[in-house]
C-alpha positions, 0 to 999 in steps of 0.5 A: 501198587495195590492195583498192580498186585491185584492184576497179578493175583487175578492172572496167577489165581483166577485165571488159572483156577477158574479159567475165565481171563477176559479181554475187551474192545474199547468204546470210544467217542469222537466219531471213529468206528470203535466197533470195527473188525467184528470177528477179529477178537473172537478169532484171536482169542481162539488162536491164542487159546490153542497156541498158549493153552490159555483159557481166555473167555471166548466172548470179547467184551466191550468197555468204555474207558470211564467204567470201573469195570475196566479193571477187570480186563488185563488187556484191552484193544482199540482200533478204528479208522476215524476220530478218537476222543477222550473225556476227562474222566476217561483220561484219568481212569485209563492212566490209572488202569495202565500205570496199575498193570493194565495193557492197551493195544492200539491197531490203527485200521488207517486213519486213527493216527493223528487223533490217537497220538493227541489223545494218548498224549493227554493220558501221558503228557510225559511220554511220547510214542517210541518206535520199538526195536526189532529186538524188543521182547514183544516180538519174540514171545511164542512166535518170532518176528525178527523183523518186527511187525508183519505187514498185512494190508497194503495201502500206501506202501509204508512199512509196518511200525510198532510203537510203544508207550514206556512208563518206568521201564514198563511197555503199557501201550503197543501201537501197531501202525500201518499194518492192520493186524485187526483186519488180519484177525478177521474171518478168512472170507472177510478180506480174502487175505492169504492164509499166510498173512492171517496167520502172521497177524494172529501170531503177532496178536498172541505175542501181544497178549502173552507179553501183557499177561507176563509183564503186568 
């Protein structure tokens, strides 16, 4: 409870008075490319600051899940194509962080699914990912997505899906699957995506940040 209150104080006091809310990308072990989508978070931050009039630091930092510095970030992002592996200290720290008010966005960059489901089960053995209904508030923040997650990249023709881990009624982890939001956040010349798709990806990213900030 004390940690959760500190997050609320951080957002309401530090973030508004001093203007430096920070978010971070997760550096994990296991061989997956945690460093993928290098321009994604800076672009999302810029877009979010414009859309929500927030003052998120323009520097997207990198964080290891075992670090005590994890608790400095109200929102963290994990992505990649390959294997993810959490160590015991990372599992414990991540669970404390999420239960205390932190938020994790996992974005499957195609190839992450099996390992991330396995590792998150270690963090929350009592929980399973559930597909969120299109009526869930995460789809109806600053931007409205009445049909759920936008489909940014077509790889195998499957529909985009949004899954969540819900602990005591609170969504503390959102898992975007079969959509590739992070690629849509990248610089326009990286994947040559249509502007409409990039806009949808960034708008959904804004929703994820806004939801996390409003529901610590």
